[in-house]
N, C-alpha and C positions, 0 to 999 in steps of 0.2 A: 505493499499500498504506499503511495507516496503522502504526505501531510505539505503543508505548505505553512513555515513555520513565520511568526508575524513581521520578520524583516525580509520575507518576499522567498529567500530561498527555498527549494526542498528537500525538506530528510525522507528518507527510504525506511520504509517498515516491512520488515520480512520475517521467517522462522526458519530455525537451520535445519536443511531435511537429515545431519547426522543422527537423527534419532531412529532414521527408518535402518534397516540392517541391508541394506541391495548394495553390492558391492559389484557389478556389473551396469553393464547400459539397461539392458532390457528390462532389469529391473529396478534401478533409479526411473525408469518412462512407467515403468508401472504403479511405482508409488505416487509419480507425477500426477498421474490420469486420476489415481484412487483417491490417497488423501488429499493431496497439496488442492486438485484438485475439487473437491468436497469441502474443506475450510475456506477456501474462496466460496463458494454459496450458500456455505455457513452465514459468515462477516457480512452478506450482501455485495462484497465487493465487486468492482469493475476491474481493477488488476490483485493480483495478489505477490507479493514478494517473497521469491526462495531465495537462501542461501544456500549453495546447493554443495554438499559433501562429494567429491567427486574421488572415490579411494586409486592408489593408482594404477593398477590395472585400466579402468574405464577409463582417467584419462590418458593413459599413453595410445590405448584403442581410439579417443576422438581425434588427437596427435595423428593417429598414422591414417586414418580415414577423415578425410575431409567431407564429404558426402553424409559423414553420420554426426557430427558438427553443425549443419546445416540444417539438417535433418531434427535434430536436439530444440535448435532456436526456433523451428517451425514451431515445433511440439507443444514448446511453451507457447509460444504467440497463440496458437488455437487453445488453448486452455485458462489463458485470460490469467499467463505466469509471466514474472518478469525477474531477471537475476540480474542483480549490481554487485553482490558481495558470495566470495565463496568461505568455505570453510579449510583450510590448507595443513589444519595443526594433526586430525589423524592420517597418517601413509596408508594404510589399509585395514581389516580387521576390528573394523573398532564394535564389531558386534559381535568377534570369538567369545566362548565362553567365558573365558578368563583374557583380560585388557591388561589390566592393573598398570605396571612401570612400563610394558612395550608401546603404548603409545607415544611416547617421547622418542621411539625410533623410527626412524633414522634423526640423529640431533644437527644440528648446523654445522657440525665442523664435518659431516658427514657430505660430500657432493652430490648423494643422491637427494640430499633434501635441497641442495641448487636445482637442479634439474627439475625435481617437480614441481616448486612451485615454479619455476621461470614456464613448465607446461602450463599450470596451473593460469597462470596468467596471459597467455595465448589464446587458452579458450574463454574465457570471461571476457577480454577484448573482442570476442567473435561474437558472446551471446548477451554483451550491453544493448538495452534497446537503441532505436537510432536516435532519440531525442538525449539522451545519458552520454557527459565522454569519460566519466571517474567511474572506476570501478575497485573496490578492495578484497585483499584476500586476510584475513587472519592465521596465525601461525603460531608456534611454541618457544617459549621464551629461551631461544638457543639450543636449550637441553636442561636432563636432570642435572641436579647438584654435585652429585657426586662423582667422583673420577675427574677431575678436573685439571686442565695441565697447562702447560705455558704452550706447548704443540698443539694442543684440541684449542686454547685461545686465539693463536694466531690462522689455524684453518678453520675459525670461525668468523674471523673479522675479514679475512681472501674471501670466503663465499659471502660477506654482508657485502661487500663490493663488487663483488660479480652480480649478484642479486641486484643491485640498485643499477649497475652498469647497462641488466638487460634489460629490466622497465625503463630506462629512458628511451634505451634504448628503442623498445617494441612502442611507446609512448611517440618518437618519431615516425614509425613506419605504419602508423596506424592511428593517430590522431586519438589515442584512449589512454588515459592517466590511468596506472595502474598500480597502485599502492597497496604495501604491506606494512601489517599493524602487528609486532609482538605481544603476546600475550601475558602478562603477567601470572604464573600461578605458583600458590603455597608447595613447599619442597625443591623449587626449580633452581637453576641459577639465576633467573631472574625470579623474585616473588613477591616483589612489591614497584609500586610505579615509581619512587625513589633509588629502588637500587636500577631500573630502567634507564631514567635519568641519566647515573653515572655510567653504565655498561654501555650506551648508545646512543651519549652524546657526541660522538662525531662520526655517525655517520649520515647519509645522502637524507637529509629533513624532506627532500622534496618527493622522496618516493620512499622511508621507511616512518616508519611510528611507532605509535602505538594502537591495540586492541585492547582495551577496559572491559574486564568480565566482572560484573558484579560481587556474583557470588565471593569469585576468587579477591577480590576486595574486603567484601566483609567479612572474610574468614582472614584474613590478614589483619583486622581489624584496624584498617585504612582510612583516612577521615576522605568522606565523596570527594573534596574538591583533589586531595593528591594528586592525579593525574595530571590536572590543569597544571600543576606547578612546576613539572618536571624539564618546560624545552621542547619536550615533542609533542607534536604534530597527533593529537588521536585522530586516526582513522576510523573507526568503528569502535560502537558500542555493544557489548553482547551481555542483553537484558537478562537475566538469572537470580534468582534467589537462592542461596545458603539456607541448611537446616539448623534450628536453634535449640539448646535445652539449656533450662535455668539449673543454677549449681543444685547435688541432689537429687535431680531428676533425668539424669543421664543416662539411667538403662531403659529408658520408655523407647533411647536412640539404636537400643538392641536390632528391633526390626527392620530399619537400614541398614544394618552390618552384610551388606552381600556381595559374593565374589568373583562378578563381573569387572567395575570401578574401583579407582582409587580412592578413597574418601580422606584427604587430610583434614586433619580434625587440632582444634586449635582452641586453648583458654588463656589469658592472661598469664598465666605461667608457664605454659608450657606447648609441645607444639609434638604428634605423631604424625608420622607416614599416610597411616590408616584408622578407619573409626574401632576397629578390632583390638589394635595395642591401645587406645585410648580407654575401650572398653574394660581391658584387661588391667589395669591400674597406672597406663602411663599419662594420666593426664589427675590433678586434682581434682577433686569430687564436689568442692565447695565451689566453684570457680564456674561460670556462664561457658560451654561450648558452642564453637562453630561448627560443623562440620561441610567439608567439600562434596553439598553431595545437592544435583541441581532439582530443585523440586518446584511444580509448578506454580508462577506467579499469582495464580488469583484464587488459590486454595488455602486452607490451612489444615498443616498437619493434623493429628489425634492431639489434644493438652495431654501433659503439659507444655508439650512441645513449638516452637513458634516458627516462623521464617525470618529472614531477614529484608522482604519486602519496604519495611520503610527506610532501609536502608541504600534501596535499590530507587524511591522516592526520592532522597535525599541526591543521590546522583543524576537522574534524571532532571531535577532542576538546575544542578552545574552546570551538566551537560547543554540543557536545551533551554532553562527560562530565562536565557540573558538577552543582553538585545539581538545574537547572534551565534546561532548554534556553533560549539566547539568539536561537531560530531554531526555527521548528517548520514549516517549509515546508522541505524540501529535492529540489532538481529536478537529475536527471542530463540535461548540455547535452553533449552530443555532435554536433554536427549536421553533422560532415564526415567521415561515412563514407564517401561516395559522390566523396571525390576525396584519399582515402589512396592510396597507392603501389599498396597492393592492394587492393582493394577486397574486402571479401566476400560472397561469392556471395548468403549468408542474414542479411537484416537485422536480422528478427526475434529471430534468435538469436541476434547481437551485441550486440544494447539486452538481452536477458536478462543474459545473462552480466555486462553491466555493472550492471546491477539487483541481480543474484545478489551481485555482488561488495560492493555497497553494501550491500546488506542484513547481508552476515557482518561488517562494517568494523562499522554501527553496532550489529549485536547485544555484538562487544566490549565497547560501551561500556556494556552491560546495559538495551539496548533488544529490547523483544520484541513478536513480531507482534501484531499488535491487529486 
């Protein structure tokens, strides 16, 4: 969906398709025809934005067969869908039985991450609507924090220089500006937005910047305005909510301790890589916990648990409530519907409810559907 900011600029709202387990092009097309098209109908929207996740095999196939890429663009148009952003964080296998730490591979020290990302940029430049000249791609915050060496740091910086040069060349060739947003995440090399400012301060800011994930920032107990003070452009916001437990009520989180995804957990006094470690005594029980478990934006979990929806509201006010938007791409990214303790039977209805919730929050900031 497109919304008009009070300053006249267009803000794009989409939902991220990494919620779908499709790993190949036929599966992706089926999810678009099924779930995404139904979400658009439920919202009564003329156009629905989708933040495509293209696993590496699917992306490679589209690059190898331009006719398939042209057909995907036509398929999106027929369904009333549009793509201005891609999620380039998971490389492949995001819905394997166990994902956990695998999601951070390959990292930005690996030339394959560079090739994959530049390939996504080529695809996005071809998929952008005719009246849109700027697209965005979100990516991992360089690497998981362990195993960091001087050689790895040098390889990362070389690849960042190369991806910026590739995006600049793509812009000259196509007239489309594709920008890459690094997404701080607890436990990674870049955990917080201040760390991003320190590690990415010398990169090409015309093409490289930040993707702010509201869940990650909440788990890090960051101030909502922290991302705006780094000196880095905020190319994209991922609208997401973390799970919260008040002091003494953490046993209620046991229902969310599932085996597929990594659920980093933090309190004022500590951090664990996963929720199970925290529940086993890794964090003090007399403090509030925040958990990296993307929960639906519009719905409260069973009491006494809550979510970081108020934090997301503050971040939206920071980024979009001022005289000009600090980002123009907003992507709802709740990829955990299938692993919720009470997974809803109707995924499309759930996604539509989230987008409607987000549409209402943006309207309260003065944005109007366009």
